[in-house]
C-alpha positions in Angstrom: 17.7 -32.9 52.6 20.5 -30.4 53.8 19.8 -26.7 52.8 23.1 -27.2 50.3 21.0 -29.7 48.6 17.8 -27.4 48.6 19.6 -24.4 46.9 21.3 -26.6 44.3 17.9 -28.2 43.5 16.1 -24.7 43.3 18.6 -22.9 41.7 19.0 -25.9 39.2 15.1 -25.7 38.2 15.7 -21.8 37.9 18.8 -22.2 35.4 16.7 -24.8 33.7 13.4 -22.8 33.6 15.5 -20.1 32.1 16.3 -22.0 28.6 14.3 -20.6 25.4 11.7 -23.3 24.3 11.8 -24.1 20.6 11.1 -21.1 17.7 8.1 -22.2 15.7 9.0 -22.6 12.0 6.4 -19.7 11.4 6.5 -16.5 12.7 4.6 -13.2 12.3 7.7 -11.0 12.2 6.8 -7.0 12.8 7.6 -6.6 8.7 5.5 -9.1 7.6 2.4 -7.8 9.6 2.8 -4.3 8.1 3.4 -5.7 4.9 -0.1 -7.6 5.0 -1.8 -4.9 6.9 -1.2 -2.2 3.9 -1.6 -4.9 1.2 -5.2 -5.6 2.8 -6.2 -1.9 3.5 -9.5 -1.5 1.6 -9.1 2.1 2.2 -6.5 2.5 0.0 -8.5 1.0 -2.9 -11.1 3.5 -2.1 -9.0 6.3 -2.5 -7.6 5.4 -5.6 -11.2 4.9 -6.6 -12.4 8.2 -5.4 -8.8 9.9 -6.9 -10.2 8.3 -10.6 -13.8 9.4 -9.9 -13.0 13.0 -9.6 -10.3 13.5 -12.3 -13.0 11.8 -14.5 -15.4 14.7 -13.1 -12.7 17.2 -13.9 -12.7 16.3 -17.4 -16.7 16.7 -17.6 -16.7 19.9 -15.7 -14.2 21.6 -18.4 -17.3 20.4 -21.2 -19.9 22.8 -22.5 -23.3 21.6 -21.6 -25.2 19.9 -24.2 -26.9 22.0 -27.0 -30.9 21.8 -26.9 -32.7 21.1 -30.0 -36.2 22.6 -30.5 -38.9 21.0 -33.1 -42.2 22.3 -33.2 -45.6 23.4 -35.3 -46.3 27.1 -34.8 -49.5 28.7 -35.6 -51.5 25.5 -36.6 -55.2 26.9 -37.5 -57.5 24.9 -35.5 -60.7 25.4 -37.6 -59.3 22.9 -40.1 -55.3 22.2 -39.1 -54.3 22.2 -42.6 -50.6 23.1 -42.4 -50.6 25.3 -45.9 -54.0 27.2 -45.1 -52.5 30.0 -43.0 -49.2 31.9 -44.1 -48.0 31.9 -40.5 -48.0 28.0 -40.0 -44.4 26.8 -39.5 -42.7 23.8 -38.9 -39.7 24.8 -36.5 -36.3 23.2 -35.8 -34.1 25.2 -33.2 -31.1 24.9 -31.5 -29.5 26.9 -28.6 -26.4 26.5 -26.6 -25.4 28.2 -23.7 -22.1 29.0 -22.2 -20.9 29.2 -18.7 -19.6 32.4 -16.8 -16.4 33.6 -17.8 -13.9 30.8 -17.1 -16.2 29.1 -14.9 -15.6 25.8 -16.6 -11.7 25.7 -16.4 -11.6 26.9 -13.3 -14.1 24.0 -11.9 -11.7 21.6 -13.9 -8.8 22.9 -12.4 -10.5 22.7 -8.8 -11.4 19.1 -9.2 -7.9 18.2 -10.2 -6.6 19.9 -7.4 -8.9 18.0 -5.0 -7.7 14.4 -6.8 -4.4 15.5 -6.0 -4.7 15.3 -2.4 -5.8 11.8 -2.6 -1.9 10.1 -3.0 -1.0 12.5 -0.1 -3.7 11.1 2.1 -2.8 7.6 0.9 0.9 8.0 2.1 -0.4 9.3 5.2 -2.6 6.5 5.8 0.1 3.8 5.0 1.8 5.7 7.7 -0.7 5.5 10.1 -1.7 2.0 9.4 2.4 1.3 10.0 2.4 2.8 13.5 -1.2 0.8 14.5 -0.1 -2.5 13.5 3.2 -2.1 14.9 1.8 -1.0 18.0 -0.8 -4.0 18.1 2.1 -6.1 17.1 4.1 -5.3 20.1 1.4 -5.4 22.6 1.0 -9.3 21.8 4.7 -9.2 22.0 4.7 -7.8 25.5 2.1 -10.1 26.4 3.7 -13.2 25.0 7.2 -12.0 26.8 5.8 -11.4 29.7 3.9 -14.9 30.2 7.2 -16.6 29.2 9.3 -14.5 31.8 6.1 -15.5 34.6 5.9 -19.3 33.2 9.7 -19.6 34.3 9.4 -18.3 37.5 6.3 -20.1 37.9 8.2 -23.5 37.8 10.5 -21.9 40.5 7.3 -20.9 43.0 6.1 -24.4 42.6 9.2 -26.5 43.6 9.7 -23.7 46.2 5.8 -24.2 47.5 6.9 -28.4 47.2 9.8 -27.9 49.3 8.3 -25.7 51.9 5.5 -28.7 52.2 7.9 -31.3 52.5 10.1 -29.6 55.0 7.0 -28.4 57.0 5.7 -32.1 56.9 9.5 -33.3 58.4 9.9 -30.4 60.8 12.8 -29.7 59.0 14.6 -26.2 59.4 12.1 -22.9 60.1 9.6 -23.9 57.8 6.4 -23.2 59.3 2.5 -23.1 57.6 3.1 -19.7 57.0 5.3 -20.3 54.6 3.5 -22.7 52.7 0.6 -20.1 52.7 2.7 -17.5 51.5 4.0 -19.9 48.7 0.5 -21.0 47.1 -0.7 -17.2 47.6 2.2 -16.2 45.3 1.7 -18.9 42.9 -2.2 -17.7 42.8 -1.1 -14.3 42.0 1.1 -15.7 39.1 -2.3 -17.5 37.5 -3.9 -14.1 38.0 -1.0 -12.3 36.1 -1.0 -15.0 33.5 -5.0 -14.6 32.9 -4.9 -11.0 32.7 -1.5 -11.2 30.1 -3.4 -13.8 28.0 -6.7 -11.2 28.2 -4.5 -8.6 26.8 -2.9 -10.8 24.2 -6.4 -11.9 22.9 -7.5 -8.4 22.8 -4.4 -7.1 20.8 -4.6 -10.2 18.5 -8.5 -9.4 17.9 -7.5 -5.8 16.9 -4.6 -7.0 14.7 -7.1 -9.2 12.8 -9.1 -6.5 11.4 -5.8 -5.5 9.5 -4.4 -9.0 8.6 -7.6 -10.8 7.3 -8.8 -10.3 3.8 -12.4 -9.9 3.3 -12.6 -12.8 1.3 -11.5 -15.1 4.1 -14.4 -14.3 6.4 -16.5 -16.6 4.8 -13.7 -19.1 5.4 -13.3 -20.6 8.9 -9.6 -21.3 8.2 -8.8 -18.0 6.7 -9.2 -16.7 10.2 -7.8 -19.6 12.2 -4.6 -19.1 10.0 -4.1 -15.9 12.1 -6.0 -16.4 15.4 -2.7 -18.2 16.8 0.3 -15.6 16.4 3.4 -16.5 16.5 6.2 -13.8 17.4 9.8 -13.7 17.0 11.5 -13.9 20.3 13.7 -10.8 19.8 12.4 -7.0 19.4 13.1 -5.6 15.6 15.5 -3.1 15.4 14.0 0.1 14.6 16.4 2.8 13.0 16.7 6.0 15.3 16.0 9.6 13.7 18.7 11.5 12.1 21.0 14.0 13.9 19.5 16.8 12.4 16.5 16.0 14.0 17.6 15.4 17.0 19.4 18.8 17.2 16.3 20.4 16.4 13.9 18.8 19.4 17.3 19.5 21.6 17.0 22.9 20.9 13.4 23.1 21.1 13.6 24.9 17.5 10.1 25.3 16.4 10.6 27.0 13.0 13.1 24.5 11.7 10.6 22.0 13.1 7.9 23.3 11.4 9.6 23.3 7.9 10.3 19.9 8.7 6.9 18.8 9.2 5.3 20.9 6.2 6.7 18.1 4.3 4.8 15.5 5.7 1.6 14.0 3.9 -0.9 15.1 6.5 0.4 18.5 5.8 0.8 18.3 2.1 -2.7 17.0 1.8 -4.1 20.3 3.6 -2.1 22.3 1.5 -3.5 20.8 -1.5 -7.2 21.3 0.2 -6.1 25.0 0.5 -5.3 25.0 -3.3 -8.5 23.6 -3.9 -10.4 25.9 -1.5 -8.9 29.1 -3.0 -9.7 27.8 -6.4 -13.1 28.0 -5.1 -13.0 31.6 -4.5 -12.0 32.3 -8.0 -15.1 30.3 -9.2 -17.3 32.2 -6.9 -16.1 35.6 -8.8 -16.8 34.3 -11.9 -20.4 34.4 -10.7 -20.3 38.0 -11.1 -20.0 37.8 -15.1 -23.1 37.0 -17.3 -24.0 33.7 -18.6 -24.5 33.8 -22.5 -26.4 31.8 -24.9 -27.0 31.8 -28.4 -29.8 30.2 -30.4 -30.8 30.1 -34.1 -33.8 28.4 -35.7 -35.4 27.1 -39.1 -39.3 27.5 -39.9 -40.5 25.8 -42.9 -43.5 27.1 -44.6 -45.8 25.1 -46.9 -47.1 26.9 -50.1 -50.3 28.3 -50.5 -53.3 25.9 -51.6 -52.9 27.5 -55.2 -49.0 26.5 -55.5 -47.8 30.0 -54.8 -44.3 29.4 -52.7 -44.0 30.9 -49.1 -40.5 32.2 -48.0 -38.9 29.9 -45.2 -37.7 31.8 -42.1 -34.5 31.8 -40.4 -34.1 33.3 -36.7 -31.0 33.7 -34.8 -30.5 35.3 -31.1 -28.4 36.1 -28.4 -29.4 35.6 -24.3 -27.3 36.7 -21.5 -28.3 37.4 -17.9 -27.4 40.5 -15.9 -26.3 39.9 -12.4 -27.1 43.2 -10.9 -28.6 42.2 -7.6 -25.4 40.3 -6.2 -25.9 41.2 -2.2 -27.6 38.5 -1.2 -26.3 36.2 -4.1 -23.0 36.7 -5.7 -21.4 38.6 -2.8 -22.5 35.8 -0.2 -21.1 32.9 -2.1 -17.5 35.0 -2.5 -17.5 35.4 1.4 -18.7 31.7 1.8 -15.9 30.6 -0.3 -13.2 32.6 1.4 -14.4 31.7 5.0 -14.2 28.2 4.1 -10.5 28.6 2.6 -9.4 30.3 5.9 -11.4 27.7 8.1 -9.0 25.1 6.1 -5.8 27.1 6.9 -6.7 27.2 10.4 -7.0 23.3 10.5 -3.6 23.1 8.9 -2.2 25.7 11.7 -4.2 23.4 14.6 -2.5 20.0 13.1 0.8 21.6 13.0 0.9 22.6 16.4 -0.5 19.6 17.5 2.3 17.7 15.9 4.7 19.9 17.2 3.7 19.5 20.6 3.2 15.6 20.3 6.8 15.0 18.7 8.3 16.9 21.8 6.4 15.1 24.3 7.4 11.8 22.4 11.2 12.8 22.0 11.2 13.4 25.8 9.7 10.0 26.7 12.2 8.5 24.6 15.1 10.0 26.3 14.0 9.2 29.6 13.2 5.5 28.5 16.7 5.2 26.9 18.2 6.3 30.5 15.9 3.9 32.3 16.9 1.1 29.6 20.4 1.7 30.5 19.9 1.9 34.5 18.0 -1.6 34.3 20.7 -3.4 32.0 23.8 -2.0 33.9 22.8 -2.0 37.1 19.1 -2.7 38.4 18.9 -6.3 36.9 21.8 -7.3 38.3 21.3 -5.8 41.3 17.9 -7.5 41.6 19.4 -11.1 40.6 22.0 -10.5 43.2 19.5 -9.7 45.6 17.1 -13.0 45.0 20.7 -15.0 45.2 21.9 -13.8 48.3 18.4 -14.2 49.8 18.4 -18.0 48.7 21.7 -18.4 50.1 20.7 -16.8 53.4 18.0 -19.3 53.5 19.7 -22.3 53.0 22.4 -21.2 55.6 19.5 -20.7 58.2 20.4 -17.1 58.0 17.0 -15.7 56.3 13.3 -16.8 56.0 11.3 -18.4 53.4 9.1 -14.9 52.7 12.4 -13.1 52.2 13.2 -15.8 49.3 9.6 -15.1 47.8 9.9 -11.2 48.2 13.5 -11.3 46.2 12.2 -13.5 43.7 9.0 -11.8 42.9 11.1 -8.2 43.1 13.3 -10.1 40.6 10.4 -11.1 38.2 8.7 -7.4 38.3 12.3 -6.0 37.4 12.6 -8.1 34.3 9.0 -7.5 33.2 9.7 -3.8 33.6 12.8 -4.1 32.0 10.5 -5.5 28.8 8.1 -3.0 29.0 10.8 -0.4 28.6 12.3 -2.1 25.6 8.7 -2.5 24.1 7.8 1.1 25.0 11.3 2.4 23.6 10.5 0.6 20.2 7.0 2.3 19.9 8.2 5.8 20.3 11.0 5.5 18.0 8.3 4.1 15.2 5.6 6.9 16.5 8.8 9.6 15.9 9.7 8.0 12.5 5.9 8.7 11.2 6.6 12.4 11.7 10.1 12.5 10.0 9.9 9.8 7.5 7.4 11.8 5.2 7.2 9.0 2.5 5.6 6.2 5.1 6.4 6.8 8.4 8.1 3.6 8.9 9.5 2.3 6.1 9.9 -1.4 5.9 13.7 -0.7 5.2 14.2 0.4 8.6 12.6 -2.8 10.5 15.8 -5.2 11.1 14.2 -8.7 12.1 15.8 -10.6 14.4 15.2 -14.0 15.6 
């Protein structure tokens, strides 16, 4: 075997290893994964039930308390227990009705409706966050699968290099020595270790993704779990829509005021705003405690005729009751103070969340810009240079001008560069999805913005 044949054999094997395998018939696309996750999210169902429960409670809160009916005997003589013996013996039937303080019924009902209005906003934010989380898990599985594919392609090349080195060493051909054989075996072992780590990462991400993909009723059925346990993803990343030029301008200028105005329309911020409205209504409700609580009552007392048949008049009684909130320092004042403090605390929470979002967006935008620069550098220069270096080292080795160790180093460097390029592409998609969560106030990453590629 001459060096030219060696070069043709190795390069032919490498070129063959670059051919993509057959694409599976069924692939879990990012769009489909997100759809399934949103459809299967029990939190959304729970939120809808809570909203309906709160709305029903608002109807209850606007209603007066039930009237109280009293029926009893009064002034029955104990020496004979005769109903007509004494003139004061009566059969009394009474009814009383309490009226809550001021407009507390209407205010409490309004507060519950405001609390119910928070749930649709919370669900919108939940959908947005779920899409980001599911997308991140999907992309981690994609990263692991594609990295395994790249390593498997180079593994075949290293196996052939190892076989050729062994054959040349046994025939004392060229400058192959035992160290070259050991180096080839070492690199194969390290590739196996990288494959094991990547498969572990894929299995971990798949396990987390199953939480979103498997329906509850599928848990008793093993087939329902297995249908998702072997995920096959497309071989190309989906296209994610970039942020609009207006948002890019705001971030480039670090216009915090404009950014805050945009984020004020985000479902998370809107839900906190709704909570603030409900807390301010709670202040109005606490102030109603300064007003008296009224009650009316009426009763009818029946008296029997005397033993000799003389008629006795029946009695009709009516009255009004109310409390007088005189000592308010330790009760009403404190309730109003507590309601005000709670409202201010929620306003502070909003400022904290808004500040955190603005800070994170700036860091995401900076990361996105740097990733785009790195992606351009890899695609335009670095990958081509690494491939040229690998080819040059192999050419030099076939012409007795290089050594085996340099060929191995160049191939490993080329493999690492391709994996780094994959990582950059995946991370870039991640940052776009996370940025869309903040700037698309409907649902973070709309399905319409996910273009599928096969």
